[in-house]
ChimeraX commands (.cxc) that place a marker at each C-alpha (Angstrom):
marker #1 position 35.34,25.08,8.99 radius 0.5
marker #1 position 38.34,26.98,7.67 radius 0.5
marker #1 position 40.60,24.94,9.95 radius 0.5
marker #1 position 39.48,21.70,8.31 radius 0.5
marker #1 position 40.16,23.11,4.84 radius 0.5
marker #1 position 43.58,24.31,5.99 radius 0.5
marker #1 position 44.41,20.83,7.31 radius 0.5
marker #1 position 43.19,19.22,4.08 radius 0.5
marker #1 position 45.39,21.56,2.05 radius 0.5
marker #1 position 48.37,20.26,4.06 radius 0.5
marker #1 position 47.40,16.68,3.24 radius 0.5
marker #1 position 45.80,15.80,6.57 radius 0.5
marker #1 position 42.33,14.28,6.69 radius 0.5
marker #1 position 40.07,13.23,9.52 radius 0.5
marker #1 position 39.51,9.50,10.01 radius 0.5
marker #1 position 36.17,8.08,8.96 radius 0.5
marker #1 position 33.70,6.93,11.62 radius 0.5
marker #1 position 34.33,3.35,10.49 radius 0.5
marker #1 position 38.04,3.77,11.25 radius 0.5
marker #1 position 37.29,5.16,14.70 radius 0.5
marker #1 position 34.81,2.39,15.51 radius 0.5
marker #1 position 37.17,-0.28,14.14 radius 0.5
marker #1 position 40.07,1.10,16.16 radius 0.5
marker #1 position 38.03,0.78,19.33 radius 0.5
marker #1 position 36.86,-2.76,18.54 radius 0.5
marker #1 position 40.26,-4.04,17.40 radius 0.5
marker #1 position 41.90,-2.30,20.37 radius 0.5
marker #1 position 39.61,-4.13,22.79 radius 0.5
marker #1 position 40.23,-7.46,21.03 radius 0.5
marker #1 position 43.97,-6.72,21.09 radius 0.5
marker #1 position 43.93,-5.91,24.79 radius 0.5
marker #1 position 42.06,-9.12,25.64 radius 0.5
marker #1 position 44.47,-11.12,23.46 radius 0.5
marker #1 position 47.47,-9.45,25.07 radius 0.5
marker #1 position 46.20,-10.23,28.56 radius 0.5
marker #1 position 45.46,-13.84,27.58 radius 0.5
marker #1 position 48.93,-14.21,26.06 radius 0.5
marker #1 position 50.64,-12.84,29.15 radius 0.5
marker #1 position 48.55,-14.97,31.51 radius 0.5
marker #1 position 49.14,-18.18,29.56 radius 0.5
marker #1 position 52.80,-17.39,28.68 radius 0.5
marker #1 position 52.10,-17.59,24.94 radius 0.5
marker #1 position 54.38,-15.18,23.15 radius 0.5
marker #1 position 52.56,-15.33,19.80 radius 0.5
marker #1 position 49.29,-14.27,21.44 radius 0.5
marker #1 position 51.01,-11.45,23.31 radius 0.5
marker #1 position 52.56,-10.16,20.09 radius 0.5
marker #1 position 49.26,-10.49,18.21 radius 0.5
marker #1 position 47.56,-8.46,20.93 radius 0.5
marker #1 position 50.13,-5.69,20.69 radius 0.5
marker #1 position 49.86,-5.66,16.89 radius 0.5
marker #1 position 46.05,-5.46,17.06 radius 0.5
marker #1 position 46.30,-2.51,19.43 radius 0.5
marker #1 position 48.94,-0.57,17.47 radius 0.5
marker #1 position 48.42,-1.22,13.76 radius 0.5
marker #1 position 45.53,1.31,13.40 radius 0.5
marker #1 position 48.11,4.07,13.92 radius 0.5
marker #1 position 50.07,2.91,10.86 radius 0.5
marker #1 position 47.35,1.94,8.36 radius 0.5
marker #1 position 45.24,4.77,6.96 radius 0.5
marker #1 position 43.23,3.12,4.16 radius 0.5
marker #1 position 39.87,1.86,5.45 radius 0.5
marker #1 position 39.75,-1.31,3.34 radius 0.5
marker #1 position 43.29,-2.27,4.36 radius 0.5
marker #1 position 42.59,-1.41,7.98 radius 0.5
marker #1 position 39.53,-3.67,8.10 radius 0.5
marker #1 position 41.23,-6.50,6.17 radius 0.5
marker #1 position 44.26,-6.62,8.45 radius 0.5
marker #1 position 42.11,-6.36,11.57 radius 0.5
marker #1 position 39.76,-9.11,10.43 radius 0.5
marker #1 position 42.66,-11.39,9.45 radius 0.5
marker #1 position 44.41,-10.91,12.80 radius 0.5
marker #1 position 41.15,-11.44,14.68 radius 0.5
marker #1 position 40.45,-14.69,12.79 radius 0.5
marker #1 position 44.01,-15.85,13.47 radius 0.5
marker #1 position 43.61,-15.12,17.18 radius 0.5
marker #1 position 40.24,-16.90,17.25 radius 0.5
marker #1 position 41.73,-20.01,15.63 radius 0.5
marker #1 position 44.78,-20.07,17.94 radius 0.5
marker #1 position 42.85,-19.37,21.17 radius 0.5
marker #1 position 42.95,-22.33,23.56 radius 0.5
marker link #1:1,2 radius 0.2
marker link #1:2,3 radius 0.2
marker link #1:3,4 radius 0.2
marker link #1:4,5 radius 0.2
marker link #1:5,6 radius 0.2
marker link #1:6,7 radius 0.2
marker link #1:7,8 radius 0.2
marker link #1:8,9 radius 0.2
marker link #1:9,10 radius 0.2
marker link #1:10,11 radius 0.2
marker link #1:11,12 radius 0.2
marker link #1:12,13 radius 0.2
marker link #1:13,14 radius 0.2
marker link #1:14,15 radius 0.2
marker link #1:15,16 radius 0.2
marker link #1:16,17 radius 0.2
marker link #1:17,18 radius 0.2
marker link #1:18,19 radius 0.2
marker link #1:19,20 radius 0.2
marker link #1:20,21 radius 0.2
marker link #1:21,22 radius 0.2
marker link #1:22,23 radius 0.2
marker link #1:23,24 radius 0.2
marker link #1:24,25 radius 0.2
marker link #1:25,26 radius 0.2
marker link #1:26,27 radius 0.2
marker link #1:27,28 radius 0.2
marker link #1:28,29 radius 0.2
marker link #1:29,30 radius 0.2
marker link #1:30,31 radius 0.2
marker link #1:31,32 radius 0.2
marker link #1:32,33 radius 0.2
marker link #1:33,34 radius 0.2
marker link #1:34,35 radius 0.2
marker link #1:35,36 radius 0.2
marker link #1:36,37 radius 0.2
marker link #1:37,38 radius 0.2
marker link #1:38,39 radius 0.2
marker link #1:39,40 radius 0.2
marker link #1:40,41 radius 0.2
marker link #1:41,42 radius 0.2
marker link #1:42,43 radius 0.2
marker link #1:43,44 radius 0.2
marker link #1:44,45 radius 0.2
marker link #1:45,46 radius 0.2
marker link #1:46,47 radius 0.2
marker link #1:47,48 radius 0.2
marker link #1:48,49 radius 0.2
marker link #1:49,50 radius 0.2
marker link #1:50,51 radius 0.2
marker link #1:51,52 radius 0.2
marker link #1:52,53 radius 0.2
marker link #1:53,54 radius 0.2
marker link #1:54,55 radius 0.2
marker link #1:55,56 radius 0.2
marker link #1:56,57 radius 0.2
marker link #1:57,58 radius 0.2
marker link #1:58,59 radius 0.2
marker link #1:59,60 radius 0.2
marker link #1:60,61 radius 0.2
marker link #1:61,62 radius 0.2
marker link #1:62,63 radius 0.2
marker link #1:63,64 radius 0.2
marker link #1:64,65 radius 0.2
marker link #1:65,66 radius 0.2
marker link #1:66,67 radius 0.2
marker link #1:67,68 radius 0.2
marker link #1:68,69 radius 0.2
marker link #1:69,70 radius 0.2
marker link #1:70,71 radius 0.2
marker link #1:71,72 radius 0.2
marker link #1:72,73 radius 0.2
marker link #1:73,74 radius 0.2
marker link #1:74,75 radius 0.2
marker link #1:75,76 radius 0.2
marker link #1:76,77 radius 0.2
marker link #1:77,78 radius 0.2
marker link #1:78,79 radius 0.2
marker link #1:79,80 radius 0.2
marker link #1:80,81 radius 0.2
view
């Protein structure tokens, strides 16, 4: 328990369970999108897949994380052919 308090004093916090679950879900969606983009030679889908897989490492706020992930997922869903 002291280790967690020491990390918090340095400004580091553990991710929430929602962030962990969302990272897994958006990572899976990103991987499927990436594979589809590579298979169909669609560069925008390939890039969207990479972004969906990597953006959770950059965004730390839960509301922003979910908003970006949902927006990218909707975009992929609308562009999927």
